[in-house]
Structure formats: structure tokens, C-alpha cells
Wavefront OBJ file of the C-alpha trace (Angstrom):
o trace
v -148.613 -108.050 108.036
v -146.877 -111.163 107.402
v -149.912 -112.489 104.770
v -149.616 -109.034 102.743
v -145.851 -109.690 102.549
v -146.023 -113.009 101.453
v -149.158 -111.667 98.534
v -147.057 -108.864 97.431
v -143.731 -111.522 97.015
v -146.140 -113.939 95.566
v -147.448 -111.315 92.924
v -143.619 -109.939 92.134
v -142.815 -114.071 91.437
v -145.901 -114.449 89.200
v -144.810 -111.077 87.632
v -141.043 -112.145 87.215
v -141.912 -115.572 86.016
v -144.263 -114.429 83.064
v -142.047 -112.005 81.913
v -139.276 -114.493 81.633
v -141.398 -117.055 80.115
v -142.706 -114.323 77.937
v -139.154 -113.302 77.100
v -137.767 -116.675 76.437
v -140.742 -117.450 74.291
v -140.014 -114.395 71.776
v -136.347 -114.932 71.358
v -136.780 -118.579 70.830
v -139.805 -118.197 69.051
v -141.297 -121.540 70.547
v -144.699 -121.049 69.454
v -144.255 -119.472 66.177
v -144.053 -121.014 62.645
v -140.326 -121.264 61.109
v -139.686 -119.974 57.747
v -136.341 -121.307 55.596
v -133.877 -120.483 53.257
v -131.956 -122.418 51.698
v -128.589 -121.687 49.558
v -126.116 -123.982 48.435
v -122.213 -122.518 47.563
v -119.588 -124.799 45.472
v -121.617 -127.230 43.907
v -120.488 -128.792 41.028
v -122.815 -130.172 38.611
v -121.648 -133.301 38.196
v -121.983 -136.095 35.554
v -123.016 -140.227 35.842
v -119.830 -140.992 34.116
v -116.432 -142.219 35.955
v -113.137 -140.561 35.351
v -109.756 -140.988 35.917
v -108.587 -138.988 39.011
v -109.847 -136.968 42.238
v -107.325 -133.843 42.141
v -107.100 -133.040 45.912
v -109.384 -130.287 47.154
v -111.700 -130.829 44.548
v -115.049 -130.541 45.201
v -117.841 -133.548 45.411
v -119.910 -134.139 42.294
v -123.463 -133.142 42.896
v -126.567 -134.019 40.251
v -129.793 -133.600 42.967
v -130.447 -132.555 46.437
v -132.981 -133.423 48.341
v -134.127 -131.212 51.862
v -135.780 -133.003 54.680
v -137.164 -130.866 58.028
v -137.400 -133.189 60.779
v -139.532 -132.255 64.044
v -138.184 -133.370 67.596
v -140.448 -136.770 67.137
v -138.666 -137.413 64.279
v -141.356 -137.044 61.802
v -140.546 -134.910 58.099
v -142.669 -132.404 57.477
v -142.952 -130.022 54.007
v -142.467 -126.540 53.768
v -144.978 -124.521 51.802
v -144.491 -121.166 49.497
v -145.688 -117.805 50.667
v -149.211 -117.878 49.413
v -149.114 -121.756 51.903
v -148.482 -124.131 48.808
v -146.590 -126.870 49.078
v -142.990 -126.182 48.164
v -140.471 -128.113 46.213
v -137.691 -129.986 48.381
v -135.878 -131.543 45.624
v -133.932 -130.335 43.270
v -131.148 -130.916 40.289
v -128.557 -128.667 39.817
v -130.512 -126.748 36.880
v -133.685 -126.548 38.827
v -131.944 -125.031 41.780
v -129.901 -122.509 40.189
v -133.152 -121.066 38.558
v -135.043 -121.302 41.399
v -135.891 -117.971 42.272
v -138.148 -118.682 45.757
v -135.510 -120.867 47.800
v -137.724 -119.786 51.065
v -139.601 -122.272 52.983
v -142.177 -121.237 54.763
v -144.757 -122.135 57.849
v -142.574 -125.043 59.343
v -144.005 -126.144 62.462
v -142.511 -124.609 65.681
v -141.089 -128.363 66.989
v -138.991 -128.626 63.616
v -135.546 -128.850 65.303
v -133.130 -130.469 62.221
v -132.769 -130.033 58.980
v -131.276 -133.113 56.464
v -129.905 -132.950 53.419
v -129.124 -135.680 50.986
v -127.673 -135.896 47.392
v -126.769 -138.019 44.440
v -129.808 -139.975 45.072
v -130.692 -140.101 41.509
v -134.575 -139.716 42.144
v -136.604 -137.851 44.457
v -137.381 -140.259 47.835
v -141.297 -140.567 48.115
v -142.707 -141.466 50.378
v -140.629 -140.571 53.424
v -142.717 -139.438 56.270
v -139.978 -140.394 59.575
v -136.518 -140.294 59.819
v -136.366 -143.712 60.307
v -137.524 -143.956 56.263
v -134.472 -142.342 55.069
v -132.336 -145.349 56.711
v -130.953 -147.521 54.390
v -128.109 -149.951 53.616
v -125.121 -148.287 50.752
v -123.610 -151.280 48.934
v -119.665 -150.711 47.854
v -120.110 -151.793 44.580
v -122.937 -149.044 43.907
v -120.474 -146.329 45.253
v -117.728 -146.429 42.705
v -118.635 -143.519 40.477
v -116.789 -140.592 41.764
v -118.938 -138.686 40.363
v -122.363 -139.738 41.857
v -121.712 -140.708 45.842
v -124.558 -140.921 47.826
v -124.247 -137.946 50.162
v -126.241 -137.217 53.541
v -125.516 -134.191 56.339
v -127.936 -133.673 59.227
v -127.598 -130.453 61.942
v -129.739 -129.413 64.609
v -131.761 -126.106 65.082
v -130.042 -124.005 67.403
v -128.942 -120.668 66.682
v -131.625 -118.001 66.637
v -130.881 -114.690 64.678
v -133.632 -112.712 64.411
v -137.315 -112.782 62.474
v -137.611 -113.007 58.992
v -139.794 -110.697 56.711
v -143.145 -111.922 57.996
v -142.181 -112.204 61.316
v -141.189 -115.664 61.600
v -138.202 -117.103 63.823
v -135.273 -116.858 61.738
v -132.655 -119.664 62.514
v -128.846 -120.476 60.680
v -127.584 -123.904 59.951
v -124.591 -124.904 58.221
v -124.192 -128.467 56.336
v -121.279 -130.231 54.792
v -122.804 -132.746 52.189
v -119.903 -135.401 52.302
v -119.871 -139.106 50.770
v -119.760 -141.937 53.168
v -116.517 -143.307 51.571
v -112.869 -142.964 51.057
v -110.610 -143.314 48.153
v -107.587 -145.421 47.294
v -106.013 -144.267 44.176
v -102.288 -145.999 42.701
v -100.677 -143.326 41.582
v -97.626 -144.878 40.474
v -95.605 -148.172 40.399
v -91.185 -148.493 41.378
v -89.277 -151.454 41.208
v -86.988 -150.251 43.715
v -83.031 -151.506 43.529
v -81.654 -153.172 47.302
v -78.700 -151.454 47.966
v -75.750 -151.362 45.143
v -77.575 -155.227 44.174
v -78.356 -155.488 41.003
v -82.501 -156.163 40.136
v -83.117 -160.070 39.637
v -85.633 -159.511 36.621
v -84.742 -157.211 33.874
v -88.428 -156.259 33.864
v -91.636 -156.601 35.653
v -95.237 -156.387 34.311
v -98.031 -155.439 36.513
v -100.844 -157.422 35.365
v -103.399 -156.642 37.661
v -104.525 -154.967 40.846
v -107.339 -156.135 43.507
v -108.561 -154.461 46.718
v -108.938 -156.963 49.400
v -110.706 -156.834 53.184
v -113.185 -154.265 52.673
v -116.503 -153.602 53.907
v -120.124 -154.517 51.833
v -121.890 -152.210 53.654
v -122.551 -149.347 55.445
v -125.234 -147.172 56.942
v -126.549 -144.045 54.815
v -126.853 -142.209 57.859
v -124.507 -142.576 60.262
v -121.408 -144.291 57.540
v -121.110 -146.716 59.950
v -119.735 -150.000 58.229
v -122.439 -153.308 57.593
v -122.620 -156.360 56.508
v -120.097 -159.289 55.716
v -116.060 -158.229 55.425
v -114.790 -159.310 51.863
v -111.758 -160.647 53.110
v -109.225 -163.958 51.258
v -106.336 -164.460 53.149
v -103.145 -164.122 50.908
v -100.241 -166.720 50.552
v -98.671 -168.845 48.171
v -101.479 -170.959 47.763
v -104.510 -168.668 47.418
v -103.099 -165.373 45.803
v -103.212 -166.649 41.681
v -106.298 -168.801 42.607
v -107.670 -165.006 43.880
v -106.673 -163.158 41.201
v -108.212 -165.645 38.473
v -111.566 -165.793 40.223
v -111.174 -161.477 40.459
v -110.202 -161.461 36.387
v -113.056 -163.806 35.682
v -115.684 -161.637 38.014
v -115.267 -158.130 36.001
v -116.076 -156.481 39.662
v -115.080 -153.064 40.425
v -112.471 -154.191 42.879
v -110.076 -155.557 40.184
v -108.130 -154.250 37.563
v -106.467 -155.551 34.789
v -103.464 -153.789 33.387
v -103.382 -155.161 29.609
v -104.595 -151.976 27.780
v -108.112 -153.018 27.742
v -109.302 -151.632 30.958
v -106.289 -150.072 32.244
v -102.945 -149.030 30.262
v -100.172 -151.598 30.305
v -97.401 -151.025 33.127
v -94.102 -152.376 32.261
v -90.791 -151.813 34.661
v -87.512 -151.610 33.197
v -84.068 -149.707 32.500
v -85.930 -147.385 29.790
v -87.993 -145.992 32.210
v -85.728 -146.188 35.399
v -87.781 -148.956 36.691
v -90.811 -146.712 37.784
v -93.927 -145.364 35.615
v -96.224 -142.197 37.162
v -99.967 -141.706 36.263
v -100.296 -138.698 34.884
v -103.040 -136.087 35.380
v -105.453 -137.327 33.071
v -104.304 -140.973 32.993
v -106.891 -143.685 34.203
v -105.502 -145.941 37.412
v -106.273 -148.278 40.197
v -108.696 -146.419 42.141
v -111.083 -148.123 44.623
v -113.718 -146.838 47.233
v -114.363 -148.165 50.890
v -116.081 -147.723 53.886
v -114.026 -146.784 56.494
v -115.902 -145.867 59.624
v -114.864 -149.384 60.835
v -113.715 -149.579 64.819
v -110.065 -151.159 63.734
v -110.071 -149.413 59.933
v -106.268 -148.350 61.363
v -105.445 -151.858 61.697
v -107.043 -155.074 61.047
v -109.944 -153.535 58.888
v -107.770 -151.391 56.649
v -108.009 -152.310 52.944
v -105.375 -154.199 51.147
v -104.370 -154.055 47.703
v -102.948 -157.259 46.160
v -100.555 -157.174 42.888
v -100.158 -159.594 40.456
v -96.654 -158.964 38.391
v -94.676 -161.272 35.933
v -90.732 -160.402 35.897
v -88.710 -161.482 33.620
v -85.038 -162.339 33.852
v -82.049 -161.492 31.788
v -82.161 -164.698 30.383
v -85.746 -164.124 29.199
v -87.414 -166.536 31.960
v -90.894 -165.112 32.891
v -91.672 -165.644 36.214
v -95.002 -165.205 38.079
v -95.305 -163.065 41.157
v -97.571 -161.070 43.305
v -96.785 -158.842 46.499
v -99.992 -157.587 48.927
v -100.333 -154.584 51.228
v -99.401 -154.881 54.787
v -100.139 -151.398 55.988
v -100.670 -148.074 54.720
v -97.930 -144.840 55.902
v -99.830 -143.110 57.509
v -102.406 -145.670 58.675
v -105.943 -145.541 57.350
v -108.514 -143.425 59.310
v -112.345 -143.814 59.574
v -112.356 -140.160 57.923
v -114.518 -139.749 55.231
v -114.103 -137.937 51.859
v -109.894 -138.579 52.380
v -108.073 -140.021 49.263
v -105.317 -142.240 50.029
v -102.862 -141.727 46.721
v -100.421 -144.544 47.207
v -96.670 -145.099 45.502
v -96.702 -148.707 45.148
v -92.627 -149.142 45.800
v -91.102 -152.603 46.070
v -87.923 -154.645 45.731
v -86.411 -158.139 45.228
v -86.715 -158.298 49.187
v -90.620 -158.025 49.297
v -90.571 -160.100 46.166
v -88.780 -162.732 48.284
v -90.461 -162.401 51.416
v -92.548 -165.254 52.298
v -95.278 -163.443 52.965
v -95.239 -161.261 49.811
v -95.795 -158.178 51.809
v -95.178 -154.540 50.991
v -95.304 -151.338 53.186
v -96.543 -148.244 51.117
v -96.604 -144.674 51.501
v -99.150 -142.793 50.791
v -100.141 -139.012 50.658
v -103.527 -138.133 52.501
v -105.699 -135.787 50.377
v -109.204 -134.297 50.793
v -112.170 -133.849 48.626
v -113.607 -130.253 49.236
v -116.787 -130.858 50.162
v -120.371 -129.421 49.269
v -121.062 -126.414 51.888
v -124.270 -126.211 52.543
v -126.122 -123.278 54.630
v -129.627 -122.812 54.800
v -130.640 -120.468 56.839
v -134.006 -120.705 59.710
l 1 2 3 4 5 6 7 8 9 10 11 12 13 14 15 16 17 18 19 20 21 22 23 24 25 26 27 28 29 30 31 32 33 34 35 36 37 38 39 40 41 42 43 44 45 46 47 48 49 50 51 52 53 54 55 56 57 58 59 60 61 62 63 64 65 66 67 68 69 70 71 72 73 74 75 76 77 78 79 80 81 82 83 84 85 86 87 88 89 90 91 92 93 94 95 96 97 98 99 100 101 102 103 104 105 106 107 108 109 110 111 112 113 114 115 116 117 118 119 120 121 122 123 124 125 126 127 128 129 130 131 132 133 134 135 136 137 138 139 140 141 142 143 144 145 146 147 148 149 150 151 152 153 154 155 156 157 158 159 160 161 162 163 164 165 166 167 168 169 170 171 172 173 174 175 176 177 178 179 180 181 182 183 184 185 186 187 188 189 190 191 192 193 194 195 196 197 198 199 200 201 202 203 204 205 206 207 208 209 210 211 212 213 214 215 216 217 218 219 220 221 222 223 224 225 226 227 228 229 230 231 232 233 234 235 236 237 238 239 240 241 242 243 244 245 246 247 248 249 250 251 252 253 254 255 256 257 258 259 260 261 262 263 264 265 266 267 268 269 270 271 272 273 274 275 276 277 278 279 280 281 282 283 284 285 286 287 288 289 290 291 292 293 294 295 296 297 298 299 300 301 302 303 304 305 306 307 308 309 310 311 312 313 314 315 316 317 318 319 320 321 322 323 324 325 326 327 328 329 330 331 332 333 334 335 336 337 338 339 340 341 342 343 344 345 346 347 348 349 350 351 352 353 354 355 356 357 358 359 360 361 362 363 364 365 366 367 368 369 370 371 372 373
């Protein structure tokens, strides 16, 4: 009797286990190939030429896109068309807009992640693993706001049914993001100290240089890498620093001499302040923000060379360097720090020549990418 009961219980347990396993497989599609429908919204065709200003909430520029599907063991696989031919995975904006069949079919059941990269300029060939996508971005190559390297990835976890061929249909949402944040100087102002007259009748802004930034960052994670470019700015080093930057003609240096940027002179005629208009070129720099101490010792620094003219016509070389940003810089990418560079005679006479700048923080509106699996 006991043996019979044990057999009945064992049979019931086996039946329940088989039923449960069948249900899980049916829901998750563990053994079935996967199909993918990829749609891209809010795409703005980009160009390779740099502009003057990034508007808050403006869209990240997009010139090309490549899709990768990763298996659980880190291999990359290619989707196919409905007639079992290799599908196109690399698109320029015009190619993507006109392609009728945006479905990737017959992906292996162990595909667990989708990766999308943008603005790499050419199709990434010979890429077979996720590790092959790893690369170090150089900050000098990430200064064109219309051609920033873009990346995102997401795990496939949500099943929404099956497609027309009976394959499991997954849903995933990605947001392509650059790996940089941006500093823009939106204006300069020479302020009075209380009721005291200003020491200089006019001040010319001659040069702006970015200091204290990381040269590299990981493309996949955004984490900073490589050396930090930083010069200690003081009375003995400042003007050599400006001279070296001017000779290099590099991305981190701007001369306000009506060649690279318009001349800026602060005087009584403009109430000692000036602001850049929407179409005006201005000092603007990208940096990698994902540093451990970005809000303190690792935040970027603006160093400004000035030329003061007294009421007697005496010319006095001057400089200032930002001490910190208010609010502080964060580790978030796609942020725009709009700096109003305001200073007074106390800043100019301070031995450290430092100025705390107030910033308005805005964001790019990054590209939402919504593939469905």
C-alpha cells in the first residue's frame, strides 16, 4: 500500500514538473530562435562639421548606426532576413529610413543582449565578440558635437508574445549616449566691487584654455582612462601655459582675436559684460566626466588670459582660473554646463587668481532606440 502511494506521488510530481517545464519554455522561448524588429525614433541626421552652440534638450546628432546581438557567453551573432539571408546591421540615416524590412530573424535562442553603436563613421567588420567592441576614445576626437561616439546596451528580459513566425518577441529600449559632457562659455562680465570704481577702464578677453581633463575613456563604459592633462596654474606658470597652448592650435585652446573666435572687450560701452547669441561661436569644450573625483579634484578647469587697460592707458596682462563650478560637475554624460564667466577686481588681485563660476546645467536629448525582440 505504501509502495503504491509512493508511486502515485512520484507520478504526480513528475507530471507537475513536466507541465511546469513546458510552460516556462513556452513563455520564455528557451529553445526557439528569436526575431527582432528595430525602430529608431527622434533621429536627427548629423553632419561632420562642428557648430556653435548646443541647445538644451537638443537631439544628439546621428550619422550612422550599427546593431549587434550578443549571446550569454559574449559572442556576437548576425540576424537574418525572412528568407534566411544575412541581414544588414549597419545603416546610415538615409539607409535606415528607406529600408522596408527592419526585422532581424533567426537569432539563436541564447542571444541575451542587444548593443547599438553610433557615429563610428564606418561599419565595424570582423567583430565576433563583445570584447572586440572595446576601444579607448580620445578626447581630442570627441570635440565635434555633431559627430560624437554613441553607445548603449541592454539585456533582453521582457517577453511580449510571439511574432508572425511564432518566434518569441522580446521588447528592449535603448538610449544612445555620447561619452562626454560639454562646457560652453555663454558670456563674460567684469563686475564692480560694491560702490568702488573698477580698476580697469576696459578688459579684453584674449584666450581661453581648458585644463585638468582626462585624455581617454572606455567606449563601452565611459570610465576615464589614461593620463590626466593638468598644469598647476600660478603666477610663474600661467603665461607660459597660454603661450604653449597658443602654439599648439589644439582643440582645448581658443584665441579671441577675430580669427578662431570673435574679439571680446568689456568696457563702459557694453556695461562691462557681453553674452553670446544663439548663432555666435563661443569657447566650448567636451570632456570625459566619468571620473572618480569629478566634483572635486577631477573637474575641468577654464583658464582665461585677459588684458586690462587702465584709465591712463596702461596695459596690464592678467589671468584667471576657475576654482570650481556651482553647481558641481557630476559624472553624468550628455550634460551641458553653460558658464557665465563673471569676475571682479578682488578675483584679479587674489594671489591664486581664482574665480568660482555659476553654471546652468542642461542636457542633450539623446536618441531613444526602441528595438523589439
